[in-house]
DOZA-6904 format. One record per residue (C-alpha): residue number from 1; x, y, z. Coordinates in Angstrom, 1 decimal. Example, Ala and Ser with C-alpha at 12.3 -4.5 7.8 and 13.67 -1.06 7.14 Angstrom:
BEGIN
<r sedren="1" px="12.3" py="-4.5" pz="7.8"/>
<r sedren="2" px="13.7" py="-1.1" pz="7.1"/>
//
This chain:
BEGIN
<r sedren="1" px="10.1" py="-18.5" pz="-5.3"/>
<r sedren="2" px="7.8" py="-18.3" pz="-8.3"/>
<r sedren="3" px="4.8" py="-20.3" pz="-9.0"/>
<r sedren="4" px="3.3" py="-21.7" pz="-12.2"/>
<r sedren="5" px="0.2" py="-20.2" pz="-13.2"/>
<r sedren="6" px="-2.9" py="-22.6" pz="-13.7"/>
<r sedren="7" px="-6.2" py="-21.7" pz="-15.5"/>
<r sedren="8" px="-7.8" py="-25.0" pz="-14.9"/>
<r sedren="9" px="-11.3" py="-25.2" pz="-13.1"/>
<r sedren="10" px="-11.1" py="-25.9" pz="-9.4"/>
<r sedren="11" px="-13.5" py="-26.2" pz="-6.5"/>
<r sedren="12" px="-13.8" py="-22.7" pz="-4.5"/>
<r sedren="13" px="-11.9" py="-22.3" pz="-1.5"/>
<r sedren="14" px="-13.0" py="-20.8" pz="1.8"/>
<r sedren="15" px="-10.5" py="-18.2" pz="2.9"/>
<r sedren="16" px="-10.5" py="-16.5" pz="6.2"/>
<r sedren="17" px="-8.3" py="-13.4" pz="6.1"/>
<r sedren="18" px="-7.3" py="-11.6" pz="9.1"/>
<r sedren="19" px="-6.7" py="-7.9" pz="8.9"/>
<r sedren="20" px="-5.4" py="-6.1" pz="12.1"/>
<r sedren="21" px="-6.4" py="-2.6" pz="10.8"/>
<r sedren="22" px="-9.6" py="-0.6" pz="10.3"/>
<r sedren="23" px="-10.5" py="-2.1" pz="6.9"/>
<r sedren="24" px="-11.4" py="-0.4" pz="4.6"/>
<r sedren="25" px="-9.6" py="2.8" pz="4.7"/>
<r sedren="26" px="-8.4" py="4.8" pz="1.6"/>
<r sedren="27" px="-4.5" py="4.0" pz="1.8"/>
<r sedren="28" px="-1.8" py="1.7" pz="1.6"/>
<r sedren="29" px="-2.0" py="-2.0" pz="2.6"/>
<r sedren="30" px="-6.0" py="-1.7" pz="2.6"/>
<r sedren="31" px="-5.8" py="-1.3" pz="-1.0"/>
<r sedren="32" px="-3.9" py="-4.4" pz="-1.3"/>
<r sedren="33" px="-6.3" py="-6.4" pz="0.9"/>
<r sedren="34" px="-9.2" py="-4.9" pz="-1.2"/>
<r sedren="35" px="-7.9" py="-5.8" pz="-4.6"/>
<r sedren="36" px="-6.6" py="-9.4" pz="-3.4"/>
<r sedren="37" px="-10.1" py="-10.1" pz="-2.2"/>
<r sedren="38" px="-12.0" py="-9.1" pz="-5.2"/>
<r sedren="39" px="-9.5" py="-10.9" pz="-7.6"/>
<r sedren="40" px="-10.0" py="-14.0" pz="-5.5"/>
<r sedren="41" px="-13.8" py="-13.8" pz="-5.5"/>
<r sedren="42" px="-13.8" py="-13.3" pz="-9.2"/>
<r sedren="43" px="-11.9" py="-16.6" pz="-9.4"/>
<r sedren="44" px="-14.8" py="-18.1" pz="-7.6"/>
<r sedren="45" px="-13.3" py="-18.3" pz="-4.0"/>
<r sedren="46" px="-15.2" py="-17.5" pz="-0.8"/>
<r sedren="47" px="-13.4" py="-14.9" pz="1.3"/>
<r sedren="48" px="-14.3" py="-13.5" pz="4.7"/>
<r sedren="49" px="-12.2" py="-10.7" pz="6.2"/>
<r sedren="50" px="-12.1" py="-10.4" pz="10.0"/>
<r sedren="51" px="-11.1" py="-6.7" pz="10.9"/>
<r sedren="52" px="-11.3" py="-3.9" pz="13.6"/>
<r sedren="53" px="-14.6" py="-2.4" pz="14.3"/>
<r sedren="54" px="-14.0" py="0.7" pz="12.4"/>
<r sedren="55" px="-13.7" py="1.3" pz="8.5"/>
<r sedren="56" px="-15.8" py="1.3" pz="5.4"/>
<r sedren="57" px="-18.0" py="-1.6" pz="4.3"/>
<r sedren="58" px="-17.1" py="-2.0" pz="1.0"/>
<r sedren="59" px="-19.8" py="-3.5" pz="-1.6"/>
<r sedren="60" px="-19.6" py="-7.1" pz="-2.5"/>
<r sedren="61" px="-16.9" py="-7.9" pz="0.6"/>
<r sedren="62" px="-17.8" py="-10.2" pz="3.5"/>
<r sedren="63" px="-16.4" py="-8.1" pz="6.2"/>
<r sedren="64" px="-16.8" py="-9.4" pz="9.9"/>
<r sedren="65" px="-15.9" py="-6.8" pz="12.7"/>
<r sedren="66" px="-14.9" py="-6.7" pz="16.2"/>
<r sedren="67" px="-16.8" py="-5.2" pz="18.9"/>
<r sedren="68" px="-15.7" py="-1.6" pz="19.7"/>
<r sedren="69" px="-13.3" py="-1.0" pz="22.6"/>
<r sedren="70" px="-15.2" py="0.9" pz="25.3"/>
<r sedren="71" px="-12.5" py="3.5" pz="25.9"/>
<r sedren="72" px="-11.1" py="3.8" pz="22.5"/>
<r sedren="73" px="-13.4" py="5.1" pz="19.7"/>
<r sedren="74" px="-11.4" py="7.4" pz="17.3"/>
<r sedren="75" px="-9.3" py="6.2" pz="14.4"/>
<r sedren="76" px="-5.9" py="5.5" pz="14.4"/>
<r sedren="77" px="-3.1" py="5.0" pz="11.8"/>
<r sedren="78" px="0.1" py="3.1" pz="12.7"/>
<r sedren="79" px="1.6" py="1.7" pz="15.9"/>
<r sedren="80" px="-0.2" py="2.4" pz="19.2"/>
<r sedren="81" px="-0.3" py="1.0" pz="22.7"/>
<r sedren="82" px="-3.9" py="0.5" pz="22.2"/>
<r sedren="83" px="-3.4" py="-2.0" pz="19.3"/>
<r sedren="84" px="-2.8" py="-4.7" pz="22.0"/>
<r sedren="85" px="-6.4" py="-4.4" pz="22.9"/>
<r sedren="86" px="-7.5" py="-4.3" pz="19.4"/>
<r sedren="87" px="-5.6" py="-7.4" pz="18.5"/>
<r sedren="88" px="-7.1" py="-9.2" pz="21.4"/>
<r sedren="89" px="-10.5" py="-8.4" pz="20.4"/>
<r sedren="90" px="-9.4" py="-9.6" pz="16.8"/>
<r sedren="91" px="-8.0" py="-12.8" pz="18.0"/>
<r sedren="92" px="-11.5" py="-13.6" pz="19.8"/>
<r sedren="93" px="-13.6" py="-12.5" pz="16.7"/>
<r sedren="94" px="-11.1" py="-14.6" pz="14.5"/>
<r sedren="95" px="-11.7" py="-17.7" pz="16.5"/>
<r sedren="96" px="-15.5" py="-17.3" pz="16.3"/>
<r sedren="97" px="-15.5" py="-16.7" pz="12.6"/>
<r sedren="98" px="-13.2" py="-19.4" pz="11.9"/>
<r sedren="99" px="-15.6" py="-21.8" pz="13.7"/>
<r sedren="100" px="-18.5" py="-20.4" pz="11.5"/>
<r sedren="101" px="-16.5" py="-20.4" pz="8.3"/>
<r sedren="102" px="-14.6" py="-23.7" pz="8.7"/>
<r sedren="103" px="-12.1" py="-22.2" pz="6.2"/>
<r sedren="104" px="-9.6" py="-24.2" pz="4.1"/>
<r sedren="105" px="-7.0" py="-21.4" pz="4.3"/>
<r sedren="106" px="-6.1" py="-18.7" pz="6.9"/>
<r sedren="107" px="-4.7" py="-15.7" pz="5.3"/>
<r sedren="108" px="-2.9" py="-13.3" pz="7.7"/>
<r sedren="109" px="-2.1" py="-9.7" pz="6.7"/>
<r sedren="110" px="0.9" py="-7.9" pz="8.6"/>
<r sedren="111" px="2.5" py="-9.6" pz="11.5"/>
<r sedren="112" px="-0.5" py="-9.3" pz="13.9"/>
<r sedren="113" px="-2.7" py="-11.0" pz="11.4"/>
<r sedren="114" px="0.0" py="-13.7" pz="11.0"/>
<r sedren="115" px="0.3" py="-14.3" pz="14.8"/>
<r sedren="116" px="-3.3" py="-14.7" pz="15.4"/>
<r sedren="117" px="-3.7" py="-16.6" pz="12.2"/>
<r sedren="118" px="-0.9" py="-18.8" pz="13.1"/>
<r sedren="119" px="-2.4" py="-19.8" pz="16.6"/>
<r sedren="120" px="-5.8" py="-20.4" pz="14.8"/>
<r sedren="121" px="-4.1" py="-22.5" pz="12.1"/>
<r sedren="122" px="-2.4" py="-24.7" pz="14.6"/>
<r sedren="123" px="-5.5" py="-25.3" pz="16.4"/>
<r sedren="124" px="-7.5" py="-26.1" pz="13.5"/>
<r sedren="125" px="-4.8" py="-27.9" pz="11.5"/>
<r sedren="126" px="-5.0" py="-25.3" pz="8.7"/>
<r sedren="127" px="-2.4" py="-23.8" pz="6.5"/>
<r sedren="128" px="-1.5" py="-20.2" pz="7.0"/>
<r sedren="129" px="-0.4" py="-17.7" pz="4.5"/>
<r sedren="130" px="1.3" py="-14.6" pz="5.8"/>
<r sedren="131" px="0.8" py="-11.4" pz="3.6"/>
<r sedren="132" px="4.0" py="-9.7" pz="4.6"/>
<r sedren="133" px="3.9" py="-5.9" pz="3.9"/>
<r sedren="134" px="7.1" py="-4.8" pz="5.4"/>
<r sedren="135" px="9.1" py="-5.2" pz="8.5"/>
<r sedren="136" px="7.0" py="-4.8" pz="11.8"/>
<r sedren="137" px="10.0" py="-3.4" pz="13.8"/>
<r sedren="138" px="11.2" py="-1.2" pz="10.9"/>
<r sedren="139" px="7.3" py="0.2" pz="10.7"/>
<r sedren="140" px="7.5" py="0.8" pz="14.5"/>
<r sedren="141" px="10.7" py="2.7" pz="14.3"/>
<r sedren="142" px="9.3" py="5.0" pz="11.4"/>
<r sedren="143" px="6.3" py="5.8" pz="13.5"/>
<r sedren="144" px="8.5" py="6.6" pz="16.4"/>
<r sedren="145" px="6.9" py="4.0" pz="18.7"/>
<r sedren="146" px="10.2" py="2.2" pz="19.1"/>
<r sedren="147" px="13.8" py="3.4" pz="19.9"/>
<r sedren="148" px="16.0" py="1.4" pz="17.5"/>
<r sedren="149" px="18.7" py="1.5" pz="20.2"/>
<r sedren="150" px="16.4" py="0.4" pz="23.0"/>
<r sedren="151" px="16.1" py="-2.8" pz="24.8"/>
<r sedren="152" px="12.4" py="-3.2" pz="23.7"/>
<r sedren="153" px="13.4" py="-3.2" pz="20.0"/>
<r sedren="154" px="15.7" py="-6.2" pz="20.4"/>
<r sedren="155" px="12.7" py="-8.2" pz="21.9"/>
<r sedren="156" px="10.4" py="-6.7" pz="19.0"/>
<r sedren="157" px="12.7" py="-8.1" pz="16.4"/>
<r sedren="158" px="13.0" py="-11.5" pz="18.0"/>
<r sedren="159" px="9.1" py="-11.7" pz="18.0"/>
<r sedren="160" px="9.1" py="-10.6" pz="14.4"/>
<r sedren="161" px="11.6" py="-13.3" pz="13.6"/>
<r sedren="162" px="9.6" py="-15.9" pz="15.4"/>
<r sedren="163" px="6.3" py="-14.9" pz="13.6"/>
<r sedren="164" px="7.9" py="-14.9" pz="10.2"/>
<r sedren="165" px="10.0" py="-18.0" pz="10.6"/>
<r sedren="166" px="7.9" py="-20.4" pz="12.6"/>
<r sedren="167" px="4.1" py="-19.7" pz="11.9"/>
<r sedren="168" px="3.4" py="-19.4" pz="8.2"/>
<r sedren="169" px="3.5" py="-22.3" pz="5.5"/>
<r sedren="170" px="3.8" py="-19.6" pz="3.0"/>
<r sedren="171" px="4.8" py="-15.8" pz="2.9"/>
<r sedren="172" px="3.7" py="-13.4" pz="0.2"/>
<r sedren="173" px="5.8" py="-10.3" pz="0.0"/>
<r sedren="174" px="4.9" py="-7.0" pz="-1.6"/>
<r sedren="175" px="8.5" py="-6.6" pz="-3.1"/>
<r sedren="176" px="11.5" py="-8.7" pz="-4.2"/>
<r sedren="177" px="13.3" py="-6.6" pz="-1.6"/>
<r sedren="178" px="11.1" py="-7.7" pz="1.1"/>
<r sedren="179" px="11.7" py="-11.2" pz="0.1"/>
<r sedren="180" px="15.3" py="-10.7" pz="0.2"/>
<r sedren="181" px="15.0" py="-9.1" pz="3.7"/>
<r sedren="182" px="13.1" py="-12.2" pz="5.1"/>
<r sedren="183" px="15.9" py="-14.4" pz="4.1"/>
<r sedren="184" px="18.8" py="-12.1" pz="5.1"/>
<r sedren="185" px="17.7" py="-10.5" pz="8.4"/>
<r sedren="186" px="15.1" py="-13.1" pz="9.7"/>
<r sedren="187" px="16.5" py="-16.4" pz="8.3"/>
<r sedren="188" px="13.2" py="-17.6" pz="6.8"/>
<r sedren="189" px="13.3" py="-20.6" pz="4.5"/>
<r sedren="190" px="13.4" py="-19.3" pz="1.1"/>
<r sedren="191" px="11.0" py="-22.2" pz="0.0"/>
<r sedren="192" px="8.3" py="-20.4" pz="1.8"/>
<r sedren="193" px="8.7" py="-17.1" pz="0.4"/>
<r sedren="194" px="6.8" py="-16.0" pz="-2.9"/>
<r sedren="195" px="7.2" py="-12.4" pz="-4.1"/>
<r sedren="196" px="3.7" py="-11.0" pz="-4.9"/>
<r sedren="197" px="4.5" py="-7.3" pz="-5.6"/>
<r sedren="198" px="1.4" py="-5.0" pz="-5.1"/>
<r sedren="199" px="-0.5" py="-4.5" pz="-8.4"/>
<r sedren="200" px="-2.8" py="-2.0" pz="-10.3"/>
<r sedren="201" px="-6.4" py="-2.1" pz="-11.1"/>
<r sedren="202" px="-5.6" py="-1.0" pz="-14.7"/>
<r sedren="203" px="-9.4" py="-0.9" pz="-15.6"/>
<r sedren="204" px="-10.1" py="1.4" pz="-12.7"/>
<r sedren="205" px="-7.0" py="3.7" pz="-13.3"/>
<r sedren="206" px="-6.2" py="4.6" pz="-16.7"/>
<r sedren="207" px="-5.3" py="7.8" pz="-18.7"/>
<r sedren="208" px="-8.9" py="8.5" pz="-20.1"/>
<r sedren="209" px="-10.8" py="7.9" pz="-17.0"/>
<r sedren="210" px="-11.8" py="11.7" pz="-16.8"/>
<r sedren="211" px="-13.2" py="13.9" pz="-19.5"/>
<r sedren="212" px="-11.4" py="17.2" pz="-20.4"/>
<r sedren="213" px="-14.5" py="18.9" pz="-18.9"/>
<r sedren="214" px="-14.3" py="16.9" pz="-15.6"/>
<r sedren="215" px="-10.6" py="17.8" pz="-15.3"/>
<r sedren="216" px="-11.2" py="21.4" pz="-15.9"/>
<r sedren="217" px="-14.0" py="21.4" pz="-13.3"/>
<r sedren="218" px="-11.9" py="19.6" pz="-10.8"/>
<r sedren="219" px="-9.0" py="21.9" pz="-11.1"/>
<r sedren="220" px="-11.4" py="25.0" pz="-10.6"/>
<r sedren="221" px="-12.9" py="23.5" pz="-7.6"/>
<r sedren="222" px="-9.5" py="22.8" pz="-6.1"/>
<r sedren="223" px="-8.4" py="26.4" pz="-7.0"/>
<r sedren="224" px="-5.4" py="25.2" pz="-9.4"/>
<r sedren="225" px="-4.6" py="27.8" pz="-12.1"/>
<r sedren="226" px="-5.0" py="26.6" pz="-15.7"/>
<r sedren="227" px="-1.4" py="27.5" pz="-16.5"/>
<r sedren="228" px="0.0" py="25.3" pz="-13.7"/>
<r sedren="229" px="1.5" py="22.0" pz="-14.4"/>
<r sedren="230" px="0.2" py="19.7" pz="-11.4"/>
<r sedren="231" px="2.4" py="17.4" pz="-9.3"/>
<r sedren="232" px="0.2" py="15.0" pz="-7.6"/>
<r sedren="233" px="0.5" py="12.8" pz="-4.7"/>
<r sedren="234" px="-2.1" py="10.5" pz="-3.0"/>
<r sedren="235" px="-1.3" py="8.5" pz="0.2"/>
<r sedren="236" px="-0.6" py="8.9" pz="3.8"/>
<r sedren="237" px="0.5" py="12.2" pz="5.2"/>
<r sedren="238" px="3.2" py="11.5" pz="7.5"/>
<r sedren="239" px="7.0" py="12.3" pz="7.9"/>
<r sedren="240" px="8.0" py="8.7" pz="7.0"/>
<r sedren="241" px="6.2" py="8.8" pz="3.8"/>
<r sedren="242" px="8.0" py="11.9" pz="2.7"/>
<r sedren="243" px="5.5" py="14.6" pz="3.1"/>
<r sedren="244" px="7.9" py="17.3" pz="4.2"/>
<r sedren="245" px="10.1" py="16.6" pz="1.0"/>
<r sedren="246" px="6.9" py="17.7" pz="-1.0"/>
<r sedren="247" px="6.4" py="21.0" pz="0.8"/>
<r sedren="248" px="10.3" py="21.6" pz="0.6"/>
<r sedren="249" px="10.3" py="20.8" pz="-3.1"/>
<r sedren="250" px="7.2" py="23.3" pz="-3.4"/>
<r sedren="251" px="9.4" py="26.0" pz="-1.8"/>
<r sedren="252" px="12.2" py="25.3" pz="-4.0"/>
<r sedren="253" px="10.3" py="25.4" pz="-7.2"/>
<r sedren="254" px="8.4" py="28.6" pz="-6.3"/>
<r sedren="255" px="11.7" py="30.3" pz="-5.5"/>
<r sedren="256" px="12.7" py="29.3" pz="-8.9"/>
<r sedren="257" px="9.7" py="30.7" pz="-10.7"/>
<r sedren="258" px="8.5" py="27.4" pz="-11.7"/>
<r sedren="259" px="4.7" py="27.4" pz="-12.6"/>
<r sedren="260" px="4.1" py="24.3" pz="-10.6"/>
<r sedren="261" px="1.1" py="23.5" pz="-8.2"/>
<r sedren="262" px="1.3" py="20.5" pz="-5.8"/>
<r sedren="263" px="-1.8" py="18.6" pz="-5.2"/>
<r sedren="264" px="-1.3" py="16.6" pz="-2.0"/>
<r sedren="265" px="-4.2" py="14.1" pz="-1.4"/>
<r sedren="266" px="-4.6" py="12.0" pz="1.6"/>
<r sedren="267" px="-4.5" py="12.1" pz="5.5"/>
<r sedren="268" px="-3.9" py="12.4" pz="8.4"/>
<r sedren="269" px="-2.1" py="15.2" pz="9.9"/>
<r sedren="270" px="-3.6" py="17.7" pz="7.2"/>
<r sedren="271" px="-3.6" py="20.7" pz="9.3"/>
<r sedren="272" px="-0.3" py="20.1" pz="10.6"/>
<r sedren="273" px="1.2" py="20.1" pz="7.0"/>
<r sedren="274" px="-1.0" py="23.1" pz="6.0"/>
<r sedren="275" px="0.7" py="24.9" pz="8.7"/>
<r sedren="276" px="4.1" py="23.9" pz="7.6"/>
<r sedren="277" px="3.3" py="25.0" pz="4.1"/>
<r sedren="278" px="2.2" py="28.4" pz="5.2"/>
<r sedren="279" px="5.2" py="28.6" pz="7.2"/>
<r sedren="280" px="7.2" py="27.9" pz="4.2"/>
<r sedren="281" px="5.3" py="30.6" pz="2.1"/>
<r sedren="282" px="3.9" py="28.0" pz="-0.5"/>
<r sedren="283" px="0.2" py="27.6" pz="0.5"/>
<r sedren="284" px="-0.6" py="29.5" pz="-2.7"/>
<r sedren="285" px="0.9" py="26.7" pz="-4.7"/>
<r sedren="286" px="0.0" py="23.6" pz="-2.7"/>
<r sedren="287" px="-3.4" py="22.3" pz="-2.3"/>
<r sedren="288" px="-4.3" py="19.7" pz="0.5"/>
<r sedren="289" px="-7.5" py="17.9" pz="-0.2"/>
<r sedren="290" px="-7.7" py="15.6" pz="2.9"/>
<r sedren="291" px="-9.0" py="12.1" pz="2.3"/>
<r sedren="292" px="-9.7" py="11.2" pz="-1.1"/>
<r sedren="293" px="-12.0" py="8.0" pz="-1.2"/>
<r sedren="294" px="-10.6" py="5.1" pz="-3.4"/>
<r sedren="295" px="-13.5" py="5.3" pz="-5.7"/>
<r sedren="296" px="-12.7" py="8.9" pz="-6.5"/>
<r sedren="297" px="-8.8" py="8.4" pz="-6.8"/>
<r sedren="298" px="-8.7" py="7.9" pz="-10.5"/>
<r sedren="299" px="-10.7" py="11.2" pz="-11.1"/>
<r sedren="300" px="-8.2" py="13.3" pz="-8.8"/>
<r sedren="301" px="-5.1" py="11.5" pz="-10.1"/>
<r sedren="302" px="-6.1" py="12.4" pz="-13.7"/>
<r sedren="303" px="-5.5" py="16.1" pz="-13.2"/>
<r sedren="304" px="-1.7" py="15.3" pz="-12.3"/>
<r sedren="305" px="1.0" py="15.9" pz="-15.0"/>
<r sedren="306" px="3.8" py="14.3" pz="-12.8"/>
<r sedren="307" px="3.4" py="12.0" pz="-10.0"/>
<r sedren="308" px="5.6" py="11.9" pz="-6.8"/>
<r sedren="309" px="6.7" py="9.0" pz="-4.4"/>
<r sedren="310" px="8.9" py="10.5" pz="-1.7"/>
<r sedren="311" px="8.7" py="7.4" pz="0.5"/>
<r sedren="312" px="12.0" py="6.1" pz="1.9"/>
<r sedren="313" px="11.2" py="2.7" pz="3.4"/>
<r sedren="314" px="13.6" py="0.0" pz="2.0"/>
<r sedren="315" px="11.0" py="-2.8" pz="2.8"/>
<r sedren="316" px="7.3" py="-1.7" pz="2.5"/>
<r sedren="317" px="5.6" py="-1.6" pz="-0.7"/>
<r sedren="318" px="4.3" py="1.4" pz="-2.3"/>
<r sedren="319" px="1.1" py="0.6" pz="-4.2"/>
<r sedren="320" px="0.4" py="4.3" pz="-4.9"/>
<r sedren="321" px="3.3" py="3.9" pz="-7.6"/>
<r sedren="322" px="1.3" py="1.1" pz="-9.4"/>
<r sedren="323" px="-1.6" py="3.4" pz="-9.6"/>
<r sedren="324" px="0.4" py="6.3" pz="-11.2"/>
<r sedren="325" px="1.8" py="4.0" pz="-13.6"/>
<r sedren="326" px="-1.7" py="2.6" pz="-14.4"/>
<r sedren="327" px="-2.6" py="6.3" pz="-15.0"/>
<r sedren="328" px="0.3" py="6.8" pz="-17.4"/>
<r sedren="329" px="2.1" py="9.4" pz="-15.4"/>
<r sedren="330" px="5.8" py="10.0" pz="-15.1"/>
<r sedren="331" px="7.1" py="9.3" pz="-11.5"/>
<r sedren="332" px="9.6" py="11.2" pz="-9.5"/>
<r sedren="333" px="10.8" py="9.0" pz="-6.6"/>
<r sedren="334" px="13.7" py="8.4" pz="-4.6"/>
<r sedren="335" px="16.1" py="5.5" pz="-5.5"/>
<r sedren="336" px="15.0" py="3.0" pz="-3.0"/>
<r sedren="337" px="15.1" py="-0.6" pz="-3.8"/>
<r sedren="338" px="11.3" py="-0.9" pz="-3.8"/>
<r sedren="339" px="10.8" py="2.1" pz="-6.0"/>
<r sedren="340" px="13.3" py="1.0" pz="-8.5"/>
<r sedren="341" px="11.8" py="-2.5" pz="-8.6"/>
<r sedren="342" px="8.3" py="-1.0" pz="-9.7"/>
<r sedren="343" px="9.7" py="1.8" pz="-12.0"/>
<r sedren="344" px="12.9" py="0.2" pz="-13.5"/>
<r sedren="345" px="14.5" py="2.7" pz="-15.9"/>
<r sedren="346" px="11.4" py="4.5" pz="-16.6"/>
<r sedren="347" px="11.4" py="6.1" pz="-13.3"/>
<r sedren="348" px="13.0" py="9.6" pz="-12.5"/>
<r sedren="349" px="15.0" py="9.3" pz="-9.3"/>
<r sedren="350" px="16.8" py="11.4" pz="-6.8"/>
<r sedren="351" px="19.1" py="9.8" pz="-4.2"/>
<r sedren="352" px="17.3" py="8.6" pz="-1.1"/>
<r sedren="353" px="16.7" py="11.7" pz="1.2"/>
<r sedren="354" px="18.3" py="14.3" pz="-1.0"/>
<r sedren="355" px="15.7" py="17.1" pz="-1.2"/>
<r sedren="356" px="17.7" py="19.4" pz="-3.5"/>
<r sedren="357" px="18.0" py="16.5" pz="-6.2"/>
<r sedren="358" px="14.3" py="15.4" pz="-5.7"/>
<r sedren="359" px="13.3" py="19.1" pz="-6.7"/>
<r sedren="360" px="15.8" py="19.1" pz="-9.4"/>
<r sedren="361" px="14.4" py="16.1" pz="-10.9"/>
<r sedren="362" px="10.9" py="17.6" pz="-10.7"/>
<r sedren="363" px="12.2" py="20.8" pz="-12.3"/>
<r sedren="364" px="13.7" py="19.0" pz="-15.2"/>
<r sedren="365" px="10.3" py="17.1" pz="-16.1"/>
<r sedren="366" px="8.5" py="20.4" pz="-15.7"/>
<r sedren="367" px="10.5" py="21.7" pz="-18.7"/>
<r sedren="368" px="10.3" py="18.5" pz="-20.8"/>
<r sedren="369" px="6.5" py="17.4" pz="-21.7"/>
<r sedren="370" px="7.6" py="14.9" pz="-24.5"/>
<r sedren="371" px="9.6" py="13.1" pz="-21.9"/>
<r sedren="372" px="6.7" py="13.1" pz="-19.5"/>
<r sedren="373" px="4.4" py="11.6" pz="-22.0"/>
<r sedren="374" px="7.0" py="9.0" pz="-23.1"/>
<r sedren="375" px="7.7" py="7.8" pz="-19.6"/>
<r sedren="376" px="4.0" py="7.7" pz="-18.6"/>
<r sedren="377" px="3.2" py="5.8" pz="-21.7"/>
<r sedren="378" px="5.9" py="3.4" pz="-20.9"/>
<r sedren="379" px="4.9" py="2.9" pz="-17.2"/>
<r sedren="380" px="1.4" py="2.1" pz="-18.2"/>
<r sedren="381" px="2.6" py="-0.8" pz="-20.5"/>
<r sedren="382" px="4.8" py="-1.8" pz="-17.8"/>
<r sedren="383" px="1.8" py="-2.0" pz="-15.3"/>
<r sedren="384" px="-0.4" py="-3.9" pz="-17.9"/>
<r sedren="385" px="2.4" py="-6.4" pz="-18.5"/>
<r sedren="386" px="3.8" py="-7.1" pz="-15.0"/>
<r sedren="387" px="1.4" py="-5.8" pz="-12.2"/>
<r sedren="388" px="-2.2" py="-7.0" pz="-12.8"/>
<r sedren="389" px="-4.4" py="-8.3" pz="-10.0"/>
<r sedren="390" px="-6.1" py="-11.1" pz="-12.0"/>
<r sedren="391" px="-2.5" py="-12.6" pz="-12.6"/>
<r sedren="392" px="-1.8" py="-12.0" pz="-8.9"/>
<r sedren="393" px="-5.0" py="-13.9" pz="-7.9"/>
<r sedren="394" px="-3.9" py="-17.0" pz="-10.1"/>
<r sedren="395" px="-0.6" py="-16.8" pz="-8.1"/>
<r sedren="396" px="-2.3" py="-16.8" pz="-4.6"/>
<r sedren="397" px="-4.7" py="-19.6" pz="-5.8"/>
<r sedren="398" px="-1.7" py="-21.9" pz="-6.8"/>
<r sedren="399" px="-0.2" py="-21.3" pz="-3.4"/>
<r sedren="400" px="-3.4" py="-22.0" pz="-1.8"/>
<r sedren="401" px="-3.9" py="-25.3" pz="-3.6"/>
<r sedren="402" px="-0.1" py="-26.2" pz="-3.1"/>
<r sedren="403" px="-0.8" py="-26.0" pz="0.8"/>
<r sedren="404" px="-4.2" py="-27.7" pz="0.7"/>
<r sedren="405" px="-4.0" py="-30.1" pz="-2.3"/>
<r sedren="406" px="-5.5" py="-30.1" pz="-5.5"/>
<r sedren="407" px="-9.1" py="-29.9" pz="-5.8"/>
<r sedren="408" px="-10.9" py="-30.6" pz="-9.1"/>
//
């Protein structure tokens, strides 16, 4: 469902966001939470984020953390049995913060945030907005935390259906495909669903963000030869994000004699993938940077000539693609519905999971600099026109006021 955009002056709202993760970390859904919050604050709203005890404290954001677990002090990405305890602490902290803040709206990210927020919303008679970033059960399967053929999977799907269908007053989805999924597989009332795709900070990510000297210095620092075309990836390093496809592509292109260098930026599992690259004989044409902080991401992306998005998920958003677009970089991706939604006819696609065609698409672009420039410029314009955070904040604000009533 779409919302009209209003530019009228309104009284600021108090928003309690519940983020069941170690916010802020430099990847994925954290970027969406960060950018949504900043954009809403820029429109005058007061936003407090309740989250786990670990994560970076971002300047200008009101972040309220749980106490640490006494037996679990290291960082985790994805599904874990310890998240039950994390979320119990989060629920208690959210209740305390809700009593302090007296919010007008509760905004729950991901299913755990929607579940906790749904209970609070019922208790305080407040509207709940659910920020849906992909299927909970699909993600648990991707992380190999659930067996899709097991009995627990069926119960998890029922829980997901209950959270999505019964608790929220409105659901924001990170893609049109996710909106379709909620209606088709979880029988959610379409009147509750608002497609709000991930966006790009086009003022932070833009083609001229780094000088020529800065780019040369960074390439030298990373050990990338001047005559190499750089293929860049920035995101989580996991099998379900497609990292093995990048190593496979590096091996294929090296065997073909191509002068390409893969710049793979992100975490976790860096040492594991370094070992796989060494076993494949491509450690000389692949650089793993490890974690790149969000503030440094535009600089690192600026030395890329081609960007890659090998993720296969059919429901989760892919915010990295929007940043590639804002940087005016051509993108090679698998032809999943979400990727096609973002890139449209400006993407260079391979059939989902086809490593050979993925490498062939890269090889084609390596030899066609004019097409790389044309695609990149087109994607930059598409990002400016369709995927800006200020416009997204207006849409969120309109939904808040639909649920709480107009406030002049």
